[in-house]
DOBA-283096 format. One record per residue (C-alpha): residue in one letter; residue number from 0; z negated, y negated, x. Coordinates in steps of 0.25 Angstrom, whole numbers, plus 5000, padded with zeros to 4 digits. Layout:
BEGIN
A NUM Z Y X
...
This chain:
BEGIN
M 0 5114 4927 4993
F 1 5103 4930 4983
F 2 5108 4944 4981
E 3 5107 4947 4996
E 4 5092 4944 4995
L 5 5090 4954 4984
K 6 5098 4965 4991
P 7 5086 4971 4998
L 8 5079 4971 4985
A 9 5090 4978 4978
Q 10 5092 4988 4989
E 11 5077 4992 4988
L 12 5078 4993 4973
I 13 5090 5002 4974
H 14 5084 5012 4984
E 15 5070 5013 4979
P 16 5069 5008 4965
T 17 5055 5014 4961
A 18 5048 5009 4974
F 19 5055 4996 4973
L 20 5051 4994 4958
G 21 5037 4999 4961
G 22 5035 4990 4972
F 23 5040 4978 4964
V 24 5031 4981 4952
A 25 5019 4983 4962
G 26 5022 4969 4968
L 27 5023 4963 4954
L 28 5010 4969 4950
R 29 5004 4965 4963
L 30 4999 4979 4966
N 31 4992 4981 4979
P 32 4997 4994 4986
D 33 4983 4995 4992
E 34 4976 4997 4978
D 35 4977 5007 4967
P 36 4986 5010 4959
L 37 4997 5007 4968
R 38 4990 5013 4980
S 39 4988 5026 4973
W 40 5002 5027 4968
L 41 5008 5024 4982
A 42 4999 5035 4988
N 43 5005 5044 4977
Q 44 5019 5040 4982
G 45 5016 5043 4996
V 46 5016 5028 5001
N 47 5005 5023 5009
P 48 5005 5007 5008
T 49 5000 4999 5019
S 50 4993 4986 5016
T 51 4998 4973 5022
A 52 4986 4965 5017
R 53 4977 4960 5028
P 54 4962 4962 5025
T 55 4955 4949 5022
P 56 4943 4946 5031
P 57 4930 4945 5023
P 58 4926 4931 5019
P 59 4915 4925 5028
S 60 4901 4926 5023
G 61 4891 4915 5023
P 62 4892 4901 5027
Q 63 4903 4898 5038
R 64 4900 4889 5050
I 65 4911 4878 5052
S 66 4912 4867 5063
I 67 4918 4853 5060
D 68 4922 4845 5072
């Protein structure tokens, strides 16, 4: 049962060991693919990463009006 859950991981490791380990290390170091040095390295490898992060709205400026019922 436990080995079946690890099977996809092992298959990816066997098929593309360099890419798998590179992604694993980047995840451990919490590197953002949208920032250098990872972005420039990916560009040199011919990869165009797409960002999944949503832009955050700007914080409200000044006092806010609230109504209490």
